[in-house]
N, C-alpha and C positions, 0 to 999 in steps of 0.2 A: 431525265424527263420520262415519265411513265404515261403510256397511252391508256386512257380510261374508256373513251368512246370513239369509234370510227364507223360511222353509219351514213346512209344516204336517205334522201327524201325525194318524193315525186308528187306531181299534181298539186303543188302548193300555189295558191293564188296570192302572189305578193304585190298585186296592184294596190292593196291596202295592207297595213301592218298585220302580220300573221305569225303565229308561233311555228318555229321550225323544229324545235326539240326541247323537251323538258327533262331535267336531270336532277336526281336527289344525291347530294354529296355523301360519299362514303367515308373518305379520309380527309381530315382537316389539313389545309395547306394552300399553297399558291396554285391556282388553276389558270389555264390558258384555253381560250375558245377560238376555233377556226371554222369558218363557213365558206363554202364554195357555191356560187351560182353557176350552173353548168350550161344553160341554154336560154339566156334572157334576150330581150329585144335590143338592149343597149341604148346608146344615144340619150343619156340622162342620168339622174342621180339615183344611187342605190345606198342603202344603209342597213347595218346590222347592229343590234344592241342586246344586252343581257339584263333581265330583271332578277332580283333576289328576294326570296321570301325567307325571313329569318326563322329557321326551324319549321317552316310551313305553317306558322301560326300567325303571321302578320300579313300585310298586303304585299303584293308584288310591286316592288319599287325598282326603278331603273338604276343600274350601276353605270355611272357616267365614266368616260364619255362614250357617246355613240361613235361607231366607226362608219365613215361615209366615203363614197367614191363616185366620181362622175365618169361614166363609161362613154367612150367615143362611139361614133357611128360604126356599126359592124362589130363592135367588141361585145361578145356574147358570153364570155366565161372569165371569171376572176375569183380570187380568194380574198377573204377578210380575215384579219387576225386581231384578237382583242389584246388589251393590256393584261398583265397578270392580276388575277382577282383573288384576294385572300378569302377563303371560305371555310366554314366549320361543318363538321359531320352533322348531317340532318338538315342542312340548308337545302332549299330547292331553287334552282336557277331555271329560267326560261329564256330561250334564244329566239329572238324575233328578227324578221327580215321585211324590207319594204323596197319595192321596185317601181317600174313604170306601169301605166294603165294597161298595156298589152300583155303584161306578164301574169297571166291568169292560170297557167298550168306549168309550173317550173320544177326542174330537177336540180339536185345539188348534193352536197356532202356536209356533214357536221363532225368535227373532231374535238375532243376535250382531253387535255393533258393535265397531269399533276407534276409540278416541279418538285421532284422528290430527290433529295440528296442523301445518300446512304453512306455511312462510314462504318466499315466493319471493325470489330474488336481488334485492337492492336495494329490497326492499319496505319497509324501515324507513329513514327519513331520519334520519341522526345528528343533524342540526341540530334536527329536531323533538323528538327525545328529549332533547336538551340544554336545551330551553326548556320552558315551562309547558304541555306537551301534554295532560296528564291532570289532571282536577280531583281534588285530594286528598280533598275531601269525598265525591266519588263512590266513591273507592277505599275509604274508611272505611266507607261504607254497604254495600260489597260488591256494588255494581251500577254498572258503567260502560256507558253507552249511547252511541250515535253522537251524539246531541244534546249530551250533556255534553262529549264530546271536541271536537266541532266548535266549541262555545261557548268553550272554553278553549284553543284552539289558537293559538299565537303564534310567529311567525318574527321574526328580526332582519333586516329588509330592508336592502338597500344604501342608505346615506345616512340610516339611522334615527337619531333623536335620543334620547340618554339623558336621560330626563325625570323628575326626582324630584318627588314630590308629597307634601306634608305636611298632616296633619289636626291641627288644634289646637282647644282649647276656646274658644269665642267670649268667654266671661266671664273666664277666667283667662289665656288665651293659652298655656296649657301643652299640650304634645303629648298626643294620646290614643292609647294602645296598643290593639291588638286590634280595630281597625275594619276591617270587610270593605269593600274598595274594588274597583270594576270600572269599566271605561271602555267607552263605546260611540261609534260614529260618527254615531248618529242621536239626536235628542232624545226619540224614543219609547222608547229603551232596549232595542231588540231586537237590534241588531248589536253584540254584545259582542266586543271585541278584546283585552282584558287583564283579569286578575283577580289580586288579592293581598290582603294584610293589613298593617296598620301595625305597625311595630316599636316598641321602647321610646322612640324619638325621634319617633314619630308619622309616620314615612316609610313610604309604601306599598311593599311588596316582594312579589315573587312567591315561590313555594315554594323557589326557588333563591337567594333573597336579592338578586334583580336589580330595578332600577328599570324602569318601562315603557320599552320601546324602540319609538319611534313615528315614523312618517313625519310630516313637517310637515303641519299642518292643524288643524281644529277638532275637539275631543273633548268628550264629556259625561261628567262624573265622578259616580258614584253611591256613596253611603256608607251603611253600616249597622252599628249596634252597640246592644245592649240598653241602655236607660237614656239614650240620646241621640236627639235629633231633628235631622236634617240637612235643609237646604233643597236638594233635588236636582231636576234635575241641576245641578252646578257646571260652567259652560261655560268651557273652557280652550282657548287657542290655542297650539299647539306650533310653534315655528319654529327 
């Protein structure tokens, strides 16, 4: 997110609709507008909205929806935040505010942001994308954090061993489907190097259908599924 405008206003009569700030768009992209009323009378309805003039060659038309807020008695300062607005370079937006009849000389702030995502050259490793780089559960939850990514990052190093691992029922010997399986290099279970789930044959696979690809060494296997109790960790030597 890039800050484009961070300014203040004063002496604005918002007892009727009034322009708080006008801005000519420099860079095409998604923009976000924030407005603060700093010393209003409160106890009533307040609203902020944006108008758009396409290339400053058309009429000023409202970009719906308006942002509205009902202030309580004694509540004299608050922020408004708009939805993200797609704008093209050369467009002109005007930010309006409206308050109560007593709000004839008001102060506040206007901020405009550009939602700008930059990807540097060679910033994304194709090998990392091809492997289990992102936890699917984290995506489903709508929240990917650095710890989740770091925990589930896996490369296929030179000399790695394709190592299938099967989970079966101790009583029946039948494979168990849907077991969550993860591997660590320490018995404490903190340094996770692989994660997957068992398929219909009980074989642990990552989200791409791959077996663990591991350097030779000792690994600790952890398993989890509702209704089953596993004696973890299962110590395995990969060679």
